[in-house]
N, C-alpha and C positions, 0 to 999 in steps of 0.2 A: 397318374403324376408319380414319377420316377423318384426314390428314397432320395433324400439329401446327403452329400459326400462329408459336409463340412457342418461342424455344431448338429449332428444328427440326433443326438439327445434331447436338445434344446428345446424347448414351445417358444412356440411364436408370441405369446406373451414376453416371454422373455431374452428374444432376441438379443435386444437391444443393450441389456446389459453383460450380455455374454459378449458382445460387441466392443462396449465399452473397454471391460477387461482384456481382450485379445489388444486392443489399441493401447494402453497401458503399458502392457509388456513389449511389444513392437517398436515404443515412443523410449519407454526409460529402461528396458532389461531389469535389470535392477528393481523390486517394489517391494518397502519394510513399512513398520509402522507410524511411520515419521514423512515416508518420503513416496512416492513426489507429494502427495498430501497425506493427509488422515482420510481413515477409513478405505484406501485407493487397494488396501492391501486386503481387507475382507471382501474387497467386490471382487480380486484376485482369487482368490481362496477359494471365494466358491463355486466356482468354474474350471478349478485344477485339474479333475481327471477329463474334462472334455481337450481344455485346452494343451495340455500334456500330449492327447492324441495327435489333437490337429496340427499341431507344429510340428511333431514328427512328421506325419505324413506326409503334409504341404510342403515342408522346410528341409525336414532330414535335422531343425531343430530343436535340444534335450531342454525344458524345462522343469526346475527342481524347485522345489517348494520346502516351507516348514512351518511353524506357525510365527514366526518373525520375519520371515523373506518371504518372496518369492524372485529366482533366477531364471531366464531365459538367458539359455546357451546356445549362440550362433556359431553358424557353419561358413564360413568366406569362401567365397569363389576365387574372387578376388582383391586387391587392398585399395582401398578409398579415401585421398587424403583429404577429401573434404572433412571426412568424419573427425571429431576433436573435442577432448575433456576441456568442459570451458570453468571459468572461475564461477564461482557463488556468485559475490561480490560485482565486478568488474563484467562480469560474461566475456573475459576474453580468453582465448584458446591456450591451454596451459605450453610453456614452452619443453624445452629439452632437461631442463632443470629441474623442475617442478613436477613432472612426470616422474625423473626418477628419483627427485623427493619423497612423492608417490608411495611408490614398490621398496623402497628401503622403510617408509615409516610404518606400511604395512607389515613388513619383514619384523621391525623393532616390537609392533604389538603382538606379533603372534607368540614373542619371547614372553610378553607379557600378562600380568595377573590380571586380576577385574576394572584396576585403575591405575593412571600412571598420569606424573604432573607433567607438563610442558617441558618443563626444564629437565626432567630426566630424561624423557625421549629424544632431547636434544644430544644429551651427554652419550644416550646410545648409538644416534642419528651420525654425528659427527666424524666419529673414526671409521665409519664404514664409507663416507661418504667421501672423506681425505685417503682412502685407499684409491678412490677412482680418479686415476685420470682427468685433469680437465672440470671436474665435476667439483668434489670439496665441499665445504662449511665452516663459514667465519661468521660469526655474529656481526663483528665489524663491518663485512662487507657488502658494499649497496647489492639489493636485493636478494638476497638469501634467506634473510630475516623473513623477505615481504615473501618469499615462495613455499617456505614453512609453512604461516600464516594460511595461506592459500590452500595449502593441502590438506591442512587441518580442518579449515571451511567446508572443504568439499567433503571430507568423512562423516564430519557434524551433519551437513545434509543430508546425506543419506541413511544416518543413524548407528554409522558403524562407529561414532562415538558421541556421547552425551557431554557438555559442560556442568560441571555440578559445584565447580566454585571458580571464580576469578573470571580472566578472558584471555584471547590470543592479542585483544590489543593491548592492554598494561603489560605482556610480555613484549611484545614489538617496540614499546617503549621504550621500556629498560628491564633487558632481561634478567639482571642481578638483583633487581627488585619486584617486578611483575612475574605472574604466573598464572597457570591455568592448571586445572585436575579435572580429569577427564575419568568418565566410565566405558567400560570398554564393552562393544559387543561382539564376540568372538566368531560368533555364527554369522553375522551380518560382513566382518574383515574378512572372512574366511570366503564367502560367495560372491566377493566384488573383483576378487582377482583369482581366475577359473581359467589358465591357459590349456586349449587342446590338448598341448604334449606337455612334458616338462621344458624348462625353456633350455635347461643345460643340456638337453639331446641335438639344441638345435646347432645346424651352420648357416642356415639361414633363413631368415624371417618365413621365407617359402614354403617352410615347415608349417608354420601355423593357418598354410591356406586347405582349406578341404580336398581329401585326394580319395575321388571319386573310384568307389568298384562297380565293376558289372552286375554284381550280388546273381542272384535267380531271380526267376517270373519271366514274366512274357515282355519280349523287347524291352530289355533295362538301357538301353543307349536311349530309348524312349522316355523312360521314365527319369533318366537322372536328368533330359534334357527341360524337362518339366519340371522340375527339381529348383534346375537353374533358373527359369526362367521368374516362377514363383518369387525365388528371391530377390532378382532384380529388382521387378515390380516392387514389391513391399519395400527395398532398401533402400532405392534411387528414384530424384524427382522424376525424371521422363527416360527412359529404353529406345533410344533411336533403333530401327531394323538394320541399318544399312553398317551399324559397327560391332555387330554380333553374328557367331555363326550360323550356319543354317536350320540346325536341329532345332538351336533354340529359338531364332525367329519364329519358326512354324507354329512352336509351343505358346510361344506369345499371341498368336494369330486367334487358337482355336477357342471357342464361343465357352466351354468349362473351364478353363481358367481362369476367364472373368470373372464366371458364375461365383468361382471357390474362392475368390478371394473376397469379394462383393461380399459375403454373406459372411465371412471370415472377419471383415473390418467394419461393415454398414459403410463406406463407402465404393461411389461408383467407379469404373473402372473408363479410362474413357482411351479410345484407337483412334488413329489419325493415319493416314498413306505413311508417313515418315517415323511411327513409333506407337508408344503406348505409356499411358502413366496414371498412376491411381489419383485420382481430385481428393482432396481435402475439402472437404466442403463444411467439418465443426471447426476449421479453424485453431484445432489446437494438436493434430496428429504430424508437428512437423517441430523440426529443432531451428529452422528457418523460414520464418512465416515472409511469405511473398505474394503481391500485394501486400502493403501493413501502413497504417497510420504511424508509428512510431520509428524513432531513430533517422538519422540523417542519411545515414547509409544505405538504408532501405528505401527511402526519398529519394535519394539522387540515380542509385540503380534504375526505378522505375520513369525518371526524367531521362534519364539516357536514354532507355529502351525507344522512349518514345521519340527521341531525336534521330534514331538508328533508324527507327517505321519511317521519320519523315524524310529521311535522305534514303529508303528505297526507296519507296512512292512518288519523289520527285522527277520526271521524266529528264529532266535536264541535269542532274545530277546522279543518278542511277546507273546512268550507262559508263560512269567510268569508278563503278564500283567492281573491284577484281571478284572472282570466285577461285579459289585455291581450295586445295583437297587437302582434308584434315590431317592432324596428324597420326601415324600408325598405330594404334590403342594398345596393341603388343608392344612396340616399341617406349610409349610412354611409361607402360605398367611396369617394364623391365628398368626403366631409370628409377623410378618410385621404388623398386625395392631392392635397387644399389644402394638408393640413400638412403633407406631404413637399415641396412646390411653395415653402412658405414660404421655405424655406431653400437656393432655387437662384439661383444667384450672376446678378445681371444683367447683368455685363460679363463679354468673353469670348466670348458664343456668335454661332455662324457663321451670320448670319439669311439669309445666299443659300444657305444649305443647310440650316436649320433644319428639323426632323422636326413633321412636323404633326399632334401627337396628338390633335385629334378625330376621325381616323379610326376610330379603336380607346379605349374609356375602360376596359372589363372592363365595361360594363352587359348587355352580350348575354347575361352568364353568366346574370343573376338570373331570377328563376322568378315566381307558382309554378309545377309541371312539370303537371299535371293537372288538373281538377275537384273532381277528391277532394283533390290537394294544396293546391287553393285552398282548400276548406271547411275546412280543417284548419288553413291558416295566420290565417282568418279568426276559428275558433274560438280564437284565442290560445293562451298559455302563461301557467302558474300566475307569478303575482306574488309573493315573498316579500320586507317590505319593510327598508329599512337597520334600524329598531329591532327589527326579532326576529332577525335575522342577528344584532347586538349583544350581544342576549339569550342567542343560543346557546352565542357564542364565552365571556360568563359563564360560563355554565353548564361551559363544557369544563373553565374554569379554576378552578372550584371544585370539578369531580369529579376532576380529576386533579391538582392543585396546580400551580401557575406553575412550578415548577422541572423540570415534566413538558417545557417548554416549550422547553430552551433558555435560556442566560443571554441570548441576543440577544433575547428575545420573552418571556420571564417579567414585564416592567414595559412590553409594548406588544402587550396583544391586540388594540387596535385597527387596529395596523400589519400584526399576521398574520392576521387576520382579509383586509385588505386582498389581502394577499399569495394569499393560499388562493384569495379569488374572482379575483383575476386567472388563478392557473394554469386553472381552472375553466373560466374564459371560454377560455383557449388553446386548453383542449383541446373546445371547443364542447360543453361539457355544461353550464353557464348563458350568458346573454345579461344584460351588464352594461349598468343602466338607470339615469336619474335616479331616485333615492331606492330602491336595491333591486336584484335579478335577476330574470331570467326562468328558469325550470327550462324547461332543453330536455328533447327526447322521452327521449335516450341517458342522461341520467342514473340513469333508471329501472333500468341493469343494476348500479348500484352500492347499490339499497336497503338488499342485507343485509350491506352492508359493518359489520362488527363490532369494540367496542375488547374489549382486556383487559388487564388490568393485571398481569404477573408480578410475580414477584419482583422488587426496585429493579436493577434494573442498575447498573453502579459508576458512570454519567455520569446514572443518576437518571429518566434517558428510559425513557417506557412504549412498549411494542411495540402494530401492529396485526394483526389477522388479517384476511384480505379474501377469505371466500366467496363467489362469483360464481353467480345464478342467472340460468336463460334466461327472459328478458321477452318472447317473440314475441307477435304476436298476431295 
């Protein structure tokens, strides 16, 4: 039997413990004494040496650890707009104001001693925020105080701060009388913000992307392609061969890649004609659970997929579906990059040390992989028009009743449809395009999603049952 390349020094009886620690780091990036839960840090530090080696060899990632935290520093080949910081209580994505406040708060904490009150922190924050055009901070302005509270909750949740007196809610209700006292964990604060390059040296966000070098050794191009392939498989819900470059597609098809990732994570790798995915059999190795029983958006997304599957399988209606080419991923990535760069401050860049982002912009990742992949890409994807989608959501409201979709959505079917489609797009099950969506191949996994309406629950919401069927072909 050949020697294992991953978890080489881990005994078989300890492999599941090692894999759980690897999944914790890949899911959370930062693990502290309290985040994501107590005892998580101890389980990671137990395997720190083995994980450091495997993350470096497989992905080119860096794992740094101390007695109080573990931080996995990723290297990005492309940007992914589905990634987002989430507020602790509402679970909504951070907007630009919250992200800006988070960076400013961390800078203020870096200049503080071991504790600080929220009132004093805001005194530091306000002039810096007000010096930034269109940002600002005004305690009387709607949303500004809420944004600060969300940032502080996020830092407390991760163990960077600890409330020793008062509360953020008291301050939010009355900032003249209410306050909160925080103990600062500077080690964790420093671990939370670790860009790959000094930001003041960047003229574009593209400078944060990994710039591969040929390096030494046998066939460095093949080695880099395998590293890109592993990163794709671990970071994305599904990878389609038709949308990536030939070298990366070839690497994704190698059996050793699936074996290494499966041994690292303890999860199976599923390969189909159109692509490859890492299947979360634990139900906990994801930031977006799907299918799932919780949340109107999740349930509605499943029901929309079921209706799309019915449409595709209906011989009287499927023939009317157009097939359109998906947008060029290189153009989409360039557009995303330009939107990120719109917020880049012009002042403060050290031109003499500026990093040239033109050396790499993530475009070498894109495809199509082989002649067969190119032919599949040219065939296009089924296009479902916006009007058809709106008819689907109307039918669901008629079938289950508006109250089944929670108070938030019972009068806003259009908003719920938009949220459900965004979720499906983040999961790479559909592709959002002007006038509708393109249905991606992995959506076929869920064509047998069925809805059931049991006796009404106390909150008046319906439940779902999600039997899956093997869709290999």
